[in-house]
NUZAMI-643425 format. One record per residue: x, y, z of N, C-alpha, C, O, CB in turn; chain; residue in three letters. Coordinates in steps of 0.001 Angstrom, whole numbers, plus 500000, padded with zeros to 6 digits. Atoms other than C-alpha are relative to their C-alpha. Glycine has a CB too. Example, Ala and Ser with C-alpha at 12.3 -4.5 7.8 and 13.67 -1.06 7.14 Angstrom:
<nodes>
+--------+--------+--------+--------+--------+--------+--------+--------+--------+--------+--------+--------+--------+--------+--------+-------+-----+
!   n.c1 !   n.c2 !   n.c3 !  ca.c1 !  ca.c2 !  ca.c3 !   c.c1 !   c.c2 !   c.c3 !   o.c1 !   o.c2 !   o.c3 !  cb.c1 !  cb.c2 !  cb.c3 ! chain ! res !
+--------+--------+--------+--------+--------+--------+--------+--------+--------+--------+--------+--------+--------+--------+--------+-------+-----+
! 500890 ! 498810 ! 500000 ! 512300 ! 495500 ! 507800 ! 500900 ! 501200 ! 500000 ! 501936 ! 501181 ! 500665 ! 499008 ! 500027 ! 501246 !     A ! Ala !
! 499180 ! 498810 ! 499940 ! 513670 ! 498940 ! 507140 ! 499230 ! 501090 ! 500730 ! 499739 ! 502198 ! 500899 ! 500414 ! 500462 ! 498585 !     A ! Ser !
+--------+--------+--------+--------+--------+--------+--------+--------+--------+--------+--------+--------+--------+--------+--------+-------+-----+
</nodes>
This chain:
<nodes>
+--------+--------+--------+--------+--------+--------+--------+--------+--------+--------+--------+--------+--------+--------+--------+-------+-----+
!   n.c1 !   n.c2 !   n.c3 !  ca.c1 !  ca.c2 !  ca.c3 !   c.c1 !   c.c2 !   c.c3 !   o.c1 !   o.c2 !   o.c3 !  cb.c1 !  cb.c2 !  cb.c3 ! chain ! res !
+--------+--------+--------+--------+--------+--------+--------+--------+--------+--------+--------+--------+--------+--------+--------+-------+-----+
! 498578 ! 499972 ! 499698 ! 473535 ! 081293 ! 579303 ! 500247 ! 500752 ! 501311 ! 501086 ! 500345 ! 502114 ! 500784 ! 500652 ! 498845 !     A ! Val !
! 499802 ! 499218 ! 498778 ! 473242 ! 083931 ! 582052 ! 499725 ! 499159 ! 501241 ! 500454 ! 499257 ! 502228 ! 499097 ! 501239 ! 499994 !     A ! Tyr !
! 500334 ! 500861 ! 498854 ! 471594 ! 081408 ! 584400 ! 501120 ! 498999 ! 500256 ! 501496 ! 498761 ! 501403 ! 498665 ! 499255 ! 499756 !     A ! Arg !
! 498911 ! 500973 ! 499851 ! 474330 ! 078854 ! 583745 ! 501240 ! 500671 ! 500597 ! 501896 ! 500104 ! 501471 ! 500346 ! 499355 ! 498632 !     A ! Arg !
! 498860 ! 499249 ! 499459 ! 477025 ! 081474 ! 584413 ! 499794 ! 500278 ! 501490 ! 500714 ! 500120 ! 502292 ! 500195 ! 501330 ! 499228 !     A ! Ile !
! 500315 ! 499710 ! 498603 ! 475300 ! 082452 ! 587658 ! 500158 ! 498765 ! 500881 ! 500721 ! 498849 ! 501973 ! 498581 ! 500543 ! 500118 !     A ! Ser !
! 499897 ! 501251 ! 499232 ! 475071 ! 078828 ! 588843 ! 501453 ! 499573 ! 500139 ! 501886 ! 499195 ! 501227 ! 499183 ! 498879 ! 499328 !     A ! Ile !
! 498587 ! 500402 ! 499951 ! 478692 ! 078055 ! 587945 ! 500804 ! 500932 ! 500901 ! 501664 ! 500476 ! 501654 ! 500606 ! 499986 ! 498585 !     A ! Leu !
! 499283 ! 499050 ! 499140 ! 479942 ! 081230 ! 589634 ! 499708 ! 499722 ! 501465 ! 500614 ! 499716 ! 502298 ! 499614 ! 501449 ! 499651 !     A ! Arg !
! 500370 ! 500303 ! 498609 ! 478002 ! 080418 ! 592801 ! 500658 ! 498701 ! 500462 ! 501133 ! 498611 ! 501594 ! 498462 ! 499897 ! 500143 !     A ! Arg !
! 499375 ! 501284 ! 499665 ! 479312 ! 076842 ! 592730 ! 501498 ! 500166 ! 500256 ! 502024 ! 499646 ! 501240 ! 499768 ! 498981 ! 498870 !     A ! Leu !
! 498572 ! 499766 ! 499821 ! 482924 ! 077970 ! 592278 ! 500294 ! 500799 ! 501259 ! 501185 ! 500443 ! 502029 ! 500564 ! 500718 ! 498795 !     A ! Gly !
! 499776 ! 499145 ! 498834 ! 482699 ! 080700 ! 594917 ! 499705 ! 499266 ! 501303 ! 500453 ! 499389 ! 502273 ! 499138 ! 501253 ! 499906 !     A ! Asp !
! 500355 ! 500752 ! 498799 ! 480961 ! 078452 ! 597443 ! 501047 ! 498935 ! 500298 ! 501433 ! 498743 ! 501451 ! 498617 ! 499354 ! 499841 !     A ! Thr !
! 498961 ! 501014 ! 499811 ! 483503 ! 075686 ! 596898 ! 501282 ! 500625 ! 500532 ! 501939 ! 500061 ! 501407 ! 500281 ! 499267 ! 498682 !     A ! Ser !
! 498791 ! 499306 ! 499558 ! 486343 ! 078157 ! 597347 ! 499896 ! 500395 ! 501471 ! 500828 ! 500170 ! 502243 ! 500250 ! 501244 ! 499135 !     A ! Leu !
! 500164 ! 499565 ! 498613 ! 484955 ! 079570 ! 600592 ! 499878 ! 498825 ! 500967 ! 500461 ! 498852 ! 502051 ! 498778 ! 500888 ! 500121 !     A ! Met !
! 500125 ! 501170 ! 499121 ! 483964 ! 076208 ! 602056 ! 501350 ! 499314 ! 500180 ! 501706 ! 498927 ! 501293 ! 498970 ! 499001 ! 499432 !     A ! Met !
! 498696 ! 500657 ! 499932 ! 487361 ! 074716 ! 601227 ! 501008 ! 500845 ! 500758 ! 501833 ! 500317 ! 501504 ! 500519 ! 499707 ! 498601 !     A ! Ser !
! 499005 ! 499126 ! 499400 ! 489300 ! 077741 ! 602395 ! 499677 ! 500471 ! 501401 ! 500547 ! 500477 ! 502273 ! 500191 ! 501168 ! 499146 !     A ! Gly !
! 500341 ! 499391 ! 498715 ! 487412 ! 079210 ! 605303 ! 499311 ! 499042 ! 500968 ! 499399 ! 499229 ! 502182 ! 499120 ! 501187 ! 499771 !     A ! Tyr !
! 500737 ! 500917 ! 499129 ! 485307 ! 076324 ! 606633 ! 500353 ! 498531 ! 499757 ! 499442 ! 497705 ! 499701 ! 498515 ! 500198 ! 499806 !     A ! Phe !
! 499671 ! 501397 ! 500305 ! 487268 ! 073091 ! 605939 ! 499569 ! 499028 ! 501100 ! 499283 ! 497864 ! 500822 ! 501488 ! 499865 ! 499770 !     A ! Pro !
! 500417 ! 500887 ! 498911 ! 486374 ! 071710 ! 609382 ! 498534 ! 499597 ! 499868 ! 498150 ! 498517 ! 500316 ! 500233 ! 500675 ! 501351 !     A ! Glu !
! 501409 ! 500335 ! 500212 ! 482684 ! 071817 ! 608435 ! 499859 ! 498878 ! 498980 ! 498909 ! 498096 ! 499037 ! 499214 ! 501236 ! 499537 !     A ! Ala !
! 500065 ! 501058 ! 501013 ! 483420 ! 069557 ! 605470 ! 500273 ! 498631 ! 500595 ! 499811 ! 497620 ! 500065 ! 500991 ! 500278 ! 498882 !     A ! Leu !
! 499691 ! 501292 ! 499385 ! 484747 ! 066851 ! 607775 ! 498751 ! 499343 ! 500585 ! 498743 ! 498138 ! 500840 ! 501055 ! 500175 ! 501090 !     A ! Ser !
! 501254 ! 500538 ! 499460 ! 481203 ! 066437 ! 609110 ! 499006 ! 499636 ! 498904 ! 497873 ! 499252 ! 499194 ! 499366 ! 501005 ! 500944 !     A ! Arg !
! 500881 ! 500309 ! 501131 ! 479745 ! 065880 ! 605631 ! 500465 ! 498727 ! 499308 ! 501541 ! 498200 ! 499588 ! 499963 ! 501175 ! 498996 !     A ! Arg !
! 499675 ! 501250 ! 500691 ! 479705 ! 062883 ! 603349 ! 501017 ! 500198 ! 498881 ! 501549 ! 499219 ! 498358 ! 498740 ! 499379 ! 499434 !     A ! Ser !
! 498989 ! 499721 ! 501024 ! 482013 ! 064598 ! 600830 ! 501200 ! 500666 ! 500664 ! 501061 ! 501345 ! 501681 ! 499420 ! 500906 ! 498862 !     A ! Val !
! 498802 ! 499464 ! 499372 ! 485583 ! 065599 ! 601540 ! 500504 ! 501261 ! 499320 ! 499926 ! 501729 ! 498339 ! 501081 ! 498964 ! 500004 !     A ! Asp !
! 499414 ! 498760 ! 500494 ! 487749 ! 068636 ! 600895 ! 500410 ! 499889 ! 498538 ! 500201 ! 500823 ! 497764 ! 501200 ! 500383 ! 500844 !     A ! Leu !
! 499555 ! 500187 ! 501384 ! 489177 ! 067219 ! 597671 ! 498830 ! 500114 ! 499018 ! 498973 ! 500686 ! 497937 ! 500687 ! 498635 ! 499843 !     A ! Arg !
! 501190 ! 499917 ! 500852 ! 485671 ! 066871 ! 596216 ! 499626 ! 501470 ! 499758 ! 499374 ! 501870 ! 498622 ! 498807 ! 499234 ! 500647 !     A ! Tyr !
! 500342 ! 498585 ! 500135 ! 484923 ! 070554 ! 596912 ! 501013 ! 500727 ! 499129 ! 500647 ! 501592 ! 498334 ! 499918 ! 500664 ! 501373 !     A ! Tyr !
! 498960 ! 499348 ! 500789 ! 488251 ! 071583 ! 595403 ! 499864 ! 499647 ! 498523 ! 500000 ! 500515 ! 497661 ! 501388 ! 499604 ! 500512 !     A ! Gln !
! 500182 ! 500404 ! 501395 ! 487668 ! 069568 ! 592240 ! 498753 ! 500651 ! 499400 ! 498773 ! 501112 ! 498259 ! 499901 ! 498467 ! 499893 !     A ! Glu !
! 501250 ! 499410 ! 500468 ! 484105 ! 070842 ! 591938 ! 500178 ! 501503 ! 499728 ! 499704 ! 502008 ! 498710 ! 498877 ! 499769 ! 501038 !     A ! Met !
! 499784 ! 498572 ! 500181 ! 485176 ! 074479 ! 592384 ! 500899 ! 500304 ! 498817 ! 500619 ! 501213 ! 498036 ! 500590 ! 500592 ! 501245 !     A ! Gly !
! 499097 ! 499806 ! 501126 ! 488057 ! 074217 ! 589939 ! 499308 ! 499752 ! 498673 ! 499520 ! 500483 ! 497705 ! 501199 ! 499092 ! 500130 !     A ! Gly !
! 500740 ! 500316 ! 501233 ! 485801 ! 072624 ! 587337 ! 498960 ! 501076 ! 499684 ! 498769 ! 501429 ! 498520 ! 499311 ! 498628 ! 500127 !     A ! Glu !
! 500990 ! 498933 ! 500225 ! 483107 ! 075283 ! 587813 ! 500676 ! 501229 ! 499399 ! 500163 ! 501813 ! 498445 ! 499285 ! 500376 ! 501326 !     A ! Ala !
! 499277 ! 498846 ! 500548 ! 485641 ! 078059 ! 587209 ! 500521 ! 499714 ! 498591 ! 500544 ! 500608 ! 497745 ! 501168 ! 500383 ! 500921 !     A ! Tyr !
! 499534 ! 500358 ! 501341 ! 487042 ! 076184 ! 584205 ! 498872 ! 500138 ! 498983 ! 499077 ! 500663 ! 497888 ! 500553 ! 498565 ! 499987 !     A ! Ser !
! 501149 ! 499877 ! 500912 ! 483589 ! 075978 ! 582635 ! 499586 ! 501454 ! 499806 ! 499159 ! 501846 ! 498720 ! 498813 ! 499194 ! 500530 !     A ! Arg !
! 500277 ! 498571 ! 500142 ! 483027 ! 079660 ! 583360 ! 500974 ! 500631 ! 499012 ! 500578 ! 501455 ! 498188 ! 500088 ! 500711 ! 501367 !     A ! Leu !
! 499009 ! 499473 ! 500934 ! 486236 ! 080440 ! 581516 ! 499651 ! 499591 ! 498570 ! 499785 ! 500384 ! 497639 ! 501414 ! 499505 ! 500371 !     A ! Asn !
! 500375 ! 500472 ! 501332 ! 485061 ! 078307 ! 578589 ! 498819 ! 500791 ! 499432 ! 498727 ! 500979 ! 498219 ! 499655 ! 498512 ! 500047 !     A ! Asp !
! 501156 ! 499222 ! 500444 ! 481834 ! 080334 ! 578435 ! 500371 ! 501442 ! 499646 ! 499614 ! 502138 ! 498969 ! 498931 ! 499996 ! 501078 !     A ! Leu !
! 499551 ! 498638 ! 500273 ! 483808 ! 083570 ! 578267 ! 500557 ! 500085 ! 498581 ! 501111 ! 499114 ! 498065 ! 501067 ! 500445 ! 501031 !     A ! Ser !
! 499499 ! 499795 ! 501356 ! 484717 ! 085008 ! 574876 ! 501507 ! 500172 ! 499958 ! 502123 ! 500035 ! 498901 ! 499340 ! 501201 ! 499381 !     A ! Asn !
! 498553 ! 499790 ! 499944 ! 488258 ! 085686 ! 576023 ! 500535 ! 499420 ! 501305 ! 499764 ! 499018 ! 502177 ! 500355 ! 501515 ! 499880 !     A ! Arg !
! 499371 ! 500496 ! 498777 ! 490736 ! 084569 ! 578679 ! 499520 ! 500848 ! 501178 ! 499471 ! 502075 ! 501084 ! 501562 ! 500032 ! 499886 !     A ! Glu !
! 500565 ! 499271 ! 498869 ! 489347 ! 085505 ! 582070 ! 500664 ! 499587 ! 501307 ! 501495 ! 498680 ! 501351 ! 498493 ! 499770 ! 500082 !     A ! Ser !
! 499502 ! 500307 ! 498668 ! 490120 ! 085469 ! 585752 ! 499594 ! 498583 ! 500414 ! 500232 ! 497979 ! 501276 ! 499477 ! 501029 ! 501016 !     A ! Val !
! 500452 ! 501352 ! 499654 ! 488218 ! 082179 ! 585908 ! 501036 ! 498939 ! 499626 ! 501109 ! 497897 ! 500277 ! 498675 ! 499695 ! 499304 !     A ! Tyr !
! 498933 ! 500940 ! 500355 ! 491115 ! 080426 ! 584148 ! 501005 ! 499890 ! 501141 ! 501407 ! 498790 ! 501521 ! 500710 ! 500444 ! 498699 !     A ! Arg !
! 499050 ! 500003 ! 498882 ! 493470 ! 081460 ! 586949 ! 499380 ! 499353 ! 501238 ! 500037 ! 498575 ! 501930 ! 500454 ! 501437 ! 500325 !     A ! Glu !
! 500678 ! 500618 ! 498858 ! 490916 ! 080514 ! 589602 ! 499910 ! 498485 ! 499839 ! 500037 ! 497745 ! 500814 ! 498597 ! 500590 ! 500170 !     A ! Leu !
! 500075 ! 501430 ! 500273 ! 490534 ! 077116 ! 587948 ! 501373 ! 499345 ! 500125 ! 501528 ! 498337 ! 500814 ! 499423 ! 499755 ! 498605 !     A ! Ser !
! 498657 ! 500592 ! 500023 ! 494237 ! 076445 ! 587385 ! 500660 ! 499968 ! 501369 ! 501364 ! 499016 ! 501706 ! 500877 ! 500761 ! 499045 !     A ! Asp !
! 499324 ! 499875 ! 498707 ! 495343 ! 077587 ! 590835 ! 499032 ! 499912 ! 501178 ! 499263 ! 500516 ! 502225 ! 500755 ! 501312 ! 500063 !     A ! Asp !
! 501046 ! 500068 ! 498982 ! 492243 ! 076675 ! 592854 ! 500574 ! 499623 ! 501366 ! 500263 ! 500271 ! 502365 ! 498925 ! 498992 ! 499587 !     A ! Phe !
! 499464 ! 500465 ! 498713 ! 494181 ! 074801 ! 595560 ! 500918 ! 501039 ! 500642 ! 500990 ! 501122 ! 501868 ! 500762 ! 498687 ! 499811 !     A ! Cys !
! 499167 ! 498921 ! 499445 ! 496625 ! 077704 ! 595954 ! 499137 ! 501080 ! 500639 ! 499481 ! 501617 ! 501692 ! 500887 ! 500619 ! 498902 !     A ! Leu !
! 500917 ! 499020 ! 499420 ! 493721 ! 080078 ! 596531 ! 499363 ! 499467 ! 501287 ! 499173 ! 500212 ! 502248 ! 498909 ! 500372 ! 498985 !     A ! Phe !
! 500548 ! 500620 ! 498788 ! 492211 ! 077634 ! 599038 ! 501015 ! 500113 ! 501129 ! 500664 ! 500491 ! 502247 ! 499628 ! 498511 ! 499748 !     A ! Val !
! 498948 ! 499930 ! 498988 ! 495528 ! 077493 ! 600892 ! 500158 ! 501426 ! 500537 ! 500313 ! 501625 ! 501741 ! 501331 ! 499504 ! 499418 !     A ! Asp !
! 499871 ! 498606 ! 499588 ! 495775 ! 081289 ! 600955 ! 498838 ! 500394 ! 500920 ! 499044 ! 501048 ! 501942 ! 500050 ! 500928 ! 498763 !     A ! Met !
! 501166 ! 499676 ! 499167 ! 492248 ! 081613 ! 602344 ! 500096 ! 499287 ! 501345 ! 499749 ! 499861 ! 502377 ! 498685 ! 499608 ! 499279 !     A ! Ile !
! 499833 ! 500725 ! 498733 ! 492985 ! 078917 ! 604951 ! 500997 ! 500705 ! 500911 ! 500769 ! 500816 ! 502115 ! 500461 ! 498558 ! 499737 !     A ! Gln !
! 498988 ! 499288 ! 499196 ! 496092 ! 080807 ! 606100 ! 499425 ! 501272 ! 500616 ! 499655 ! 501556 ! 501791 ! 501227 ! 500350 ! 499135 !     A ! Arg !
! 500627 ! 498779 ! 499487 ! 494148 ! 084058 ! 606442 ! 498968 ! 499639 ! 501067 ! 498880 ! 500300 ! 502101 ! 499335 ! 500807 ! 498847 !     A ! Val !
! 501019 ! 500448 ! 499056 ! 491329 ! 082214 ! 608202 ! 500612 ! 499618 ! 501342 ! 500123 ! 500027 ! 502395 ! 499230 ! 498818 ! 499423 !     A ! Ser !
! 499339 ! 500412 ! 498757 ! 493669 ! 080637 ! 610743 ! 500531 ! 501222 ! 500743 ! 500402 ! 501318 ! 501964 ! 501153 ! 499007 ! 499706 !     A ! Val !
! 499460 ! 498791 ! 499366 ! 495324 ! 083983 ! 611393 ! 498891 ! 500796 ! 500682 ! 499063 ! 501261 ! 501809 ! 500720 ! 500880 ! 498961 !     A ! Glu !
! 501118 ! 499249 ! 499428 ! 491969 ! 085689 ! 611974 ! 499406 ! 499267 ! 501204 ! 499170 ! 499867 ! 502253 ! 498914 ! 500237 ! 498936 !     A ! Ile !
! 500639 ! 500779 ! 498933 ! 490499 ! 082877 ! 614084 ! 500875 ! 499869 ! 501239 ! 500356 ! 499716 ! 502345 ! 499644 ! 498623 ! 499491 !     A ! Lys !
! 499100 ! 500232 ! 498870 ! 493592 ! 082572 ! 616286 ! 500632 ! 501268 ! 500545 ! 501368 ! 501216 ! 501530 ! 501079 ! 499052 ! 499597 !     A ! Thr !
! 499330 ! 498754 ! 499650 ! 494626 ! 086207 ! 616567 ! 499933 ! 500317 ! 501498 ! 500944 ! 500691 ! 502091 ! 499393 ! 501135 ! 499217 !     A ! Gln !
! 500156 ! 499667 ! 498586 ! 493266 ! 086717 ! 620076 ! 499636 ! 498781 ! 500850 ! 499086 ! 498925 ! 501942 ! 498939 ! 501070 ! 500163 !     A ! Tyr !
! 500382 ! 501220 ! 499296 ! 492822 ! 083094 ! 621135 ! 500965 ! 499677 ! 501136 ! 502175 ! 499878 ! 501026 ! 499937 ! 498832 ! 499027 !     A ! Ser !
! 499208 ! 500475 ! 498866 ! 494019 ! 081796 ! 624482 ! 500526 ! 498607 ! 499658 ! 499978 ! 497931 ! 498787 ! 499152 ! 499978 ! 501325 !     A ! Lys !
! 499423 ! 501329 ! 500297 ! 496183 ! 078646 ! 624527 ! 498986 ! 498857 ! 500048 ! 499029 ! 497966 ! 499201 ! 501112 ! 499703 ! 500973 !     A ! Pro !
! 500983 ! 501091 ! 499920 ! 493294 ! 076422 ! 625612 ! 499043 ! 500022 ! 498806 ! 498595 ! 498972 ! 498346 ! 499200 ! 500097 ! 501312 !     A ! Glu !
! 500839 ! 499887 ! 501197 ! 491189 ! 077758 ! 622721 ! 500753 ! 499488 ! 498766 ! 500179 ! 498818 ! 497908 ! 499556 ! 501470 ! 499786 !     A ! Glu !
! 499183 ! 500507 ! 501105 ! 494052 ! 077067 ! 620312 ! 500064 ! 498479 ! 500021 ! 499996 ! 497833 ! 498975 ! 501415 ! 500586 ! 500065 !     A ! Leu !
! 499980 ! 501465 ! 499886 ! 494268 ! 073513 ! 621639 ! 498699 ! 499383 ! 499504 ! 498718 ! 498365 ! 498811 ! 500250 ! 499581 ! 501451 !     A ! Leu !
! 501284 ! 500507 ! 500475 ! 490560 ! 072997 ! 621017 ! 499892 ! 500111 ! 498483 ! 499421 ! 499186 ! 497822 ! 498850 ! 500756 ! 500665 !     A ! Gln !
! 500032 ! 499823 ! 501458 ! 490856 ! 074414 ! 617493 ! 500890 ! 498971 ! 499318 ! 500515 ! 498386 ! 498303 ! 500444 ! 501426 ! 499613 !     A ! Met !
! 499076 ! 500961 ! 500607 ! 493847 ! 072212 ! 616770 ! 499447 ! 498580 ! 500095 ! 499584 ! 497795 ! 499157 ! 501379 ! 500077 ! 500677 !     A ! Tyr !
! 500559 ! 501347 ! 499823 ! 492118 ! 069119 ! 618158 ! 498920 ! 499708 ! 498965 ! 498783 ! 498571 ! 498514 ! 499424 ! 499842 ! 501412 !     A ! Ala !
! 501080 ! 500234 ! 500967 ! 489196 ! 069608 ! 615780 ! 500455 ! 500105 ! 498552 ! 499828 ! 499525 ! 497666 ! 498884 ! 500978 ! 500237 !     A ! Ser !
! 499616 ! 499786 ! 501400 ! 491126 ! 070665 ! 612677 ! 501333 ! 499379 ! 499598 ! 501534 ! 499034 ! 498434 ! 500054 ! 501456 ! 499729 !     A ! Ser !
! 498637 ! 500477 ! 500281 ! 494728 ! 069425 ! 612954 ! 500699 ! 500886 ! 498955 ! 501546 ! 500414 ! 498196 ! 499961 ! 498536 ! 499508 !     A ! Arg !
! 499428 ! 499084 ! 500983 ! 495635 ! 072499 ! 610900 ! 501427 ! 500358 ! 500405 ! 501662 ! 500740 ! 501552 ! 499133 ! 501278 ! 499865 !     A ! His !
! 498605 ! 499705 ! 499675 ! 499413 ! 073034 ! 610708 ! 500245 ! 501448 ! 500448 ! 501169 ! 501706 ! 501219 ! 500858 ! 499702 ! 498809 !     A ! Pro !
! 499857 ! 498610 ! 499576 ! 498987 ! 076809 ! 611104 ! 499668 ! 500185 ! 501472 ! 500306 ! 500979 ! 502164 ! 499115 ! 500895 ! 499161 !     A ! Gly !
! 500362 ! 499927 ! 498583 ! 497293 ! 076333 ! 614470 ! 501068 ! 499308 ! 500834 ! 501413 ! 499782 ! 501916 ! 498610 ! 499358 ! 500254 !     A ! Ile !
! 498912 ! 500687 ! 499306 ! 499970 ! 073850 ! 615511 ! 501206 ! 500929 ! 500148 ! 501833 ! 500977 ! 501206 ! 500400 ! 498713 ! 499241 !     A ! Leu !
! 498880 ! 499060 ! 499959 ! 502610 ! 076442 ! 614654 ! 499773 ! 501067 ! 501067 ! 500688 ! 501410 ! 501816 ! 500198 ! 500660 ! 498626 !     A ! Lys !
! 500328 ! 498995 ! 498974 ! 500830 ! 079036 ! 616811 ! 500179 ! 499418 ! 501404 ! 500708 ! 500083 ! 502295 ! 498546 ! 500510 ! 499818 !     A ! Lys !
! 499829 ! 500653 ! 498707 ! 500735 ! 076554 ! 619697 ! 501476 ! 499874 ! 500344 ! 501901 ! 500188 ! 501456 ! 499336 ! 498618 ! 499999 !     A ! Leu !
! 498570 ! 500196 ! 499758 ! 504409 ! 075770 ! 619313 ! 500708 ! 501317 ! 500284 ! 501636 ! 501360 ! 501092 ! 500648 ! 499313 ! 498804 !     A ! Gln !
! 499429 ! 498679 ! 499719 ! 505261 ! 079476 ! 619227 ! 499712 ! 500435 ! 501428 ! 500441 ! 501246 ! 502000 ! 499452 ! 501037 ! 499020 !     A ! Glu !
! 500356 ! 499705 ! 498613 ! 503536 ! 079654 ! 622617 ! 500652 ! 499024 ! 500969 ! 500444 ! 499112 ! 502179 ! 498489 ! 499967 ! 500173 !     A ! Ser !
! 499331 ! 500993 ! 499158 ! 505650 ! 076750 ! 623895 ! 499143 ! 498792 ! 500315 ! 499450 ! 498040 ! 501240 ! 500434 ! 500633 ! 501275 !     A ! Gly !
! 500906 ! 501129 ! 499770 ! 502820 ! 074215 ! 623687 ! 500169 ! 499001 ! 498860 ! 500038 ! 499350 ! 497687 ! 498510 ! 500478 ! 500109 !     A ! Ile !
! 499793 ! 501057 ! 500988 ! 503488 ! 070915 ! 621921 ! 499036 ! 498856 ! 500289 ! 499312 ! 498008 ! 501138 ! 501475 ! 499497 ! 500014 !     A ! Tyr !
! 500940 ! 501114 ! 499797 ! 500454 ! 068632 ! 621710 ! 500708 ! 498665 ! 499747 ! 501618 ! 498590 ! 498920 ! 498760 ! 500144 ! 499060 !     A ! Pro !
! 499331 ! 501297 ! 500107 ! 501424 ! 064972 ! 622045 ! 500097 ! 499497 ! 498573 ! 501128 ! 498945 ! 498192 ! 499280 ! 498986 ! 500834 !     A ! Leu !
! 499956 ! 500482 ! 501365 ! 500513 ! 064163 ! 618446 ! 500982 ! 500769 ! 499136 ! 501313 ! 500318 ! 498039 ! 498639 ! 500069 ! 499395 !     A ! Glu !
! 499079 ! 499197 ! 500805 ! 502893 ! 066887 ! 617240 ! 501448 ! 499737 ! 500358 ! 502330 ! 500454 ! 499886 ! 499696 ! 501469 ! 500169 !     A ! Ser !
! 498645 ! 500274 ! 499556 ! 505973 ! 065340 ! 618864 ! 500961 ! 499863 ! 498830 ! 502058 ! 500422 ! 498860 ! 500028 ! 498745 ! 500840 !     A ! Lys !
! 499160 ! 500196 ! 501170 ! 507373 ! 064265 ! 615487 ! 500282 ! 501319 ! 499294 ! 501408 ! 501550 ! 498852 ! 499344 ! 499022 ! 499040 !     A ! Lys !
! 499824 ! 498706 ! 500630 ! 506828 ! 067749 ! 614036 ! 501026 ! 500816 ! 500794 ! 501877 ! 501489 ! 500213 ! 498648 ! 500752 ! 499904 !     A ! Val !
! 499091 ! 499237 ! 499146 ! 508672 ! 069259 ! 617014 ! 501427 ! 499488 ! 499828 ! 502361 ! 500287 ! 499768 ! 499566 ! 499909 ! 501483 !     A ! Arg !
! 498665 ! 500570 ! 500143 ! 511617 ! 066863 ! 616618 ! 500604 ! 500368 ! 498666 ! 501818 ! 500547 ! 498570 ! 499959 ! 498491 ! 500154 !     A ! Glu !
! 499503 ! 499687 ! 501335 ! 511885 ! 067662 ! 612894 ! 500346 ! 501480 ! 499846 ! 501115 ! 501845 ! 498957 ! 498972 ! 499602 ! 498960 !     A ! Asp !
! 499808 ! 498544 ! 500133 ! 511861 ! 071455 ! 613469 ! 501409 ! 500395 ! 500365 ! 501752 ! 501576 ! 500312 ! 499007 ! 500764 ! 500879 !     A ! Ser !
+--------+--------+--------+--------+--------+--------+--------+--------+--------+--------+--------+--------+--------+--------+--------+-------+-----+
</nodes>
């Protein structure tokens, strides 16, 4: 049982970090972000089932995508904190992350593909 718990924990944690902190790396793989999110949520759900009582794994399973979003927001903030506009443009071109787009727009830069977003703001 201990080995199974260890494997499931590693699977859940890795899925959470890959989905939250390195989503751009997933775009270069044969599986997508949704697959990692489903896999991580299921791993935490099974960990909760192995527990004798309600555990933090239930919350991690139920709200997996919310935790991914939170990690992505922190990641974008850290990665862009001291970035120059041209670096932000490169990051946005590779990720299309709305947080990076927002940072660009706050700097007065509106990439052509974001025209609709700018008009809606």
